[in-house]
N, C-alpha and C positions, 0 to 999 in steps of 0.2 A: 296410593292417593295423592302423595305429594308430586309424584311424576305427573299425574293427570293434571293437577293444578298447574304445574310448571308450563304446560303447553297451551294453558288458556290464553285467549287474547287479554291485552292489557286492560280493556274496558270491562271485561268479566272479573278480572282479579280485583280491579278497583271496586266493584259492585259487591263482591264477596266480602272485601276487607270493610266496606263500609257497613254491611249487614251485621257482621259480628261486633263491630264497634257500637252498633246502635242496640245491640241485644239486651233484653231487659234483665237477664239473669245469666251468670256464668255456670249455672248447674248443667245446662247442655253441653258444655265443653270440658266438663271434669276430667276426662282421660287426657285431653289434648293439654290441659293446663298443667296437670301433674307431670306429664312427659317434658313440658317446656321448662318447668322449674328444676327438674332434674337435669337437663341438659345445660341449663343456664346456671352452671355452678357457680361462676364468676360474679352473678348478680349484675349483669350488664344491660337487662332488658332486651337482649337480642342474642340470636343463636348464630354462630359462624360455622365455617366448614370444619374448623378444629373440634369444636364442641360434637358435631354429629360423627365425625370421623373416629374420634376417641370412643364414643359410645359404642358404634357399630364394631370397631376393632376389638373391644372387650367381649362383645356378644358373639362375634363371628370367628375371630382368630383361633380360638380353641378348637371349633369344629373344623375348620379349615385344616389345622395341622393333623388333625386325627384322619382327614380324607387323603392328606398328602402322603402320610405314612402308610395308608392302606394301598395307595396307588403305586408305591415305589417299594412296598414290603416283599417278602419272600414270596407270597401267593402269586405276584404278578411275574415271577421269573421261574421258567421251565425247571423241573427237578434235577437234569444233569447240568444246568447252567449253575444252579445253586451249589452243587457239589464243587464244580471247579472254583467258584468264586470263594467258597468257604476255605479251600485249601490253598487258594492263591495260585493256581496253576491253570493256564488255559491250554489251547492246542499247541502242540510241538514244545509243550513243557516250558513255554514262556509264562513269566509271572504276569499276573493280572491284578488289577486293584480290587480289594476285597470288597464284599457287598457292605459290610459295616462301615468301611471308611468311606464309600460313596455316599450313602444314605443321608448323613448330616448335610452334606453339600447340596444334594438334590432337594432335600426338604427345605432348606434355607433359600434356595433360589426360587422355588414355587411359591412359598410364603410370601416372600419379598414381592414377587410379581403380582400377587393377589392383593397385597397392602397398596402397591402403587395404582393398580386399577381401582381399587376401592377409593382410594384418595381423589382420583380424577373424577369419578362418578360423583362423589359428594360435592366437590367443588363446582361441577357443572351444574348440579341440582341446586345448590345454594344460590348460584348466579341467576338462574332462571326463576326462582321463587321470589328472589329479592327484586321485586320490580322497580323499587325506588333507587336502587343502585347505591344503597347505603353500605354495602359489604356485609351486611347480615341479615338474617330473617327476624323482622320484628315480632312482637308478641301478637299483634293483629294480623299479620301475614301468616304466622304459625297456625293460628286457630282457622283461618280461612282455607289454609291448605290441608289441614288434617281433621277438621270437624267432620261429622257424618254428613255426606252429600244430601241425605233426605231433609235435614234440617234448613237447607237453602231453597228447597222446592216448595215451602210454604207460600201460598198465594198472598197472604197478608204481608209477609216479609217482603217478598218481591215488589208488591205495590208500593209498600213504604219506601223502599230504596229508589224505586223509579221516580217518586215524587222528589225525593232528594236530588237526583241527577237532572230531573226537569224543572231547572232551576226558575225558568220564567212562568212555569205552570200551564204551558199551552198544549200539554198532552204529547209532547214529542221531545226527544232528547236531541239537541242540536248542538252544533259547533260551538256557540256561545255558552250554552249550557255546561258544556264540559270545561271550557276555559275558566269558569267560575269554580267548578266542583272539584276537578282533578287535584289542584294544588292542596286542597284540604285533606285529601286521602293519601297522596303520595307526594310529599313535599319536595322531593329531589327528581321526580319524574317530570319531564317536559310535556306540556299539554300537546305541542306538535307531534310528538311521538305517538300519542294516543289517537289523534286525529288522523294521522296518516295510516296507522294500521286498521282503525275502524271504518275507514272510508268515508267519514263524515266531512262535509264542507258546508259552504254557504247555501248549497242547492237544498231545498226542502225534501226533494225526492230521496236524499241520502240520510235524513233524520231517521231516528228510531222510535217506533211506536211502543207503547206498553206491552203489546202483544209479542212483538219481536223481541223486546227486552226480556220478557218472561220466558221466552223460548231459548235465549241465549244462556239464561241461568240455569234452566232446567236440564238442557242436554249436557251430557257428561263428556262428550268429544268435540266440544265446540273449538274452532280454530279460526284463523283469520279468513280463510276461504268461506267457512260457514257464515260468519259474521257479514262478509260482503254480500253473500247471496241474500241474507236477511234484508240488507239495506237495499238490494235490487228489486226486493218485492216477492221473493220465492214464498210460496204459501205454506210449504212444509219443508223448512231448512234442515230439520232434525234428520227426515228421512233422505233428503238428497245428500247430506254430509255422510250418513251411513253408506249410501250407495257409491259414494266416491271413494270411501276408505278401502 
């Protein structure tokens, strides 16, 4: 679910963060809150790559070691090869490295490669989820990225956050609206970045209606391309996005 959130346009991320911030109760986010508190062991009010990597390592490394042992274990070597390896003799009577002495090195190499790949994936994910560029995932960003997607589909919640983004109340989200709202949602994110990605400008034809905004929130494969199509007046950007995928 976090991977899906990480690919959302900045405008949608901002909207989802605003929605969880304005939630009337935390009860709907109980599993996400519990997980956040577990990961934020240093009580910094944020989760960084080290926190997630450490948790995943503890959960996955044991299983990874077992898979590695099975993949390089005796079952993966033919019977005649196992015999020669066991006695330390290969063809022409030359000495060969025993299976038992090769296994720790091979196991360590594969586990190390797994750890490096896991670390790289975690750092990339945190960077994409951290829209404000703070270097960690904030409490609100974590809830927005991990809460049940169905929670965000509530028409009342969508309408409420649309009115928040429609700062001047004219029924459309415009460039001026976002200049006033975005700094309150993502303090370190420049408004210009959001405007450029969302294709919003001073032209009224680029502004976003509540219908298009609702479509952006409800679709789970929203992308910059999808958002541009909404701004261009596509009647069914969800279907169009699926067709292009």
